[in-house]
N, C-alpha and C positions, 0 to 999 in steps of 0.2 A: 489454423492459427487461433489462439484464444483472444477474446477481447480484453482490453485493459482500460485503465484510466490514465490519461496523459494530460500534463499541464503545460500550457504555451508560457515560457518565462517573458515573453514580450508583453503578455497581457497581466500577468500576476502582479498585485499591488502589495503583497506581503501582509494582508489583513489578518491572516490566521483563521479566517472563518472556516476553512477546511478542516483544520485541526479540531475545532471545537465541535463541528458537525459530527466528524468522525468519533470523537469520544462519546458524544451524546447518543450517536445511533448504536454504539456498543454497550452502553449502560443498561442495565436490566430494566430499569423504570422509564428509560428514555429521557432522563433530565441531567442536566449538569450540577443541580443543587446537590450538596453533600459530596462532591468528588473532591477528595484531598488532593493537593498537589502532587504528592507522591503517586497518585492513581491516575494522573492525567497522562495517559498513554495513547497517543493517536497511532493509527497503523500507517501513518505516512510521516515522512520527514521534510520539514520545511528547511531548504537551503537557502542561506542568504549570505551575500557578500556585497561588496562596494557597487558592483554592476548589475547583479540579477538576484532576484528572488523567486524561487519556484518550489512547489512540493513535489517530492519524489515519492512515486508509489511502485509496488510491484508490477512488473510488465507481464505477468502471467505467462511465463515462458512455456512453450509447448514441451520442451525437453528440459524442464526446470532443473538448474544445477543444485538449488537448494534440497530439492525432493530427492535428487540422486545421491547425495551426500549424507543425508540425515540417517543417524545410526539406528534410530528407533521407528522409522517410517512413519514419522509425525507429520511430514509434509506430503500431501498426495495431490495428484490432479483428479478432480472429482466434479462432475456436473459443469464442466467447462471451465473451471477455474482452479487455481492451485491454492489449497488451504492448509492450514495448520490445525491438526488434531491435538488440542491442548492436553487432553488426558495422557497422550504418549510423550509430549515433549519434556525433555530433561534439562532444557535450558543450555546446551553445551556449546553453542554459538558456531557450530560448524556451517550452519546455513548463512549466517552473516558474513563468512569468510567467502562462500561459494557464490554468493549473489553478485552478479555483474553490474548491477544497477545500485547497490547500496540501499536497497529497499527493505531489507529485513532488519529487525531490532529485537534485541533480547532485553526484557525488563524483570527486575526482581522486586516482588512484593512480599510482605510478611502475611502468612495464612495461618489460620488456625488448624492444628492438628491434633487429633486425639489417637491414642493407642489402644486398639481393640475395644473391648466393652468397658474399660475404664473410664471414670469420670474425669481423670487427669487430661487437661488439655494445655497446649502451649504453643506460642507462636514461633513459626519457623519460616525462613526465607524460601521462596519458590520462584525460580526462574522460568519464563516462558517466551517463545518466540512470538513475535507479533508482525503481521504483514497485511497489506491491503487484502481484504477478501471479496471486494466489490459489494460490500453490504449485502451479501447474498440472503440475509435474513429480512430485508427490506423489499416490499413489493415495487417501490419507486426507484429502486437501484441505489447506486452510490450517493450517499449524503453529500460528499464533498462537491459533486457535480450539480446537485440541486441548490446548494446555497451559494455557490461562488458567484459574487456581485459583479465580475467582469467576464464571466463565461470562459476564464482561463483554463478550466478544467472540464475536460470532455471525455466521453466513452469513446475509445478507438475500436472499431470492428474491422474485419478483413476488408470490407468493401470500402471503407474510408482509406485504409492505407493504399489499396490499388488505385483509387482516384487521385490520392495525393502523389503518388509515385508517377502517375501518367501525367498530371499537371507539371510536375518537376521536370520530366523529360522534354515536354512540349516547351517549357520555358527556356531550358538549356539549348534545345535545338533552335529556337528563334534568336537567342543571344548569340549562338555561333553563326547564324546566317547574317546577323547584322554586323558582326565582327569582320566576317569574310567580305562583305559588300563595301566595307570601308576601305 
């Protein structure tokens, strides 16, 4: 099982600090200044409704449906996480449809394109898939985990899931025993 980032909706206060940290960590200069609203593209999605607010990130599936369906092999499992190789991505959105968690996003930005050796340059739309990459470029790990003021966002490893499942089974068994005793 791959590790992934998980957010507890009971602790999330909807402050959007995770989104800002995500964008900043993926900026070339590591700063938010100069980021146009059109370029504010976090690799997580903040889901808000009347009852809950929580960030949704890629679960780094072992057998990732997004990677299986990608026509250009732009999504691969490498170094323990599922990543998008942007140079291969054509922005077709098949990964968005395949993701069972709704964690894939495709954004379109205007980029400068030049043809061959000519001096003629023009702006063209370029679509690319974005998803949580566990901030693999950062030694400190995912920026969202580091900055969350309520510790609602955590890294989940195999050991964490095993321990959580054990605790849930024990709690269920105790509840069943109490119900039977009544």
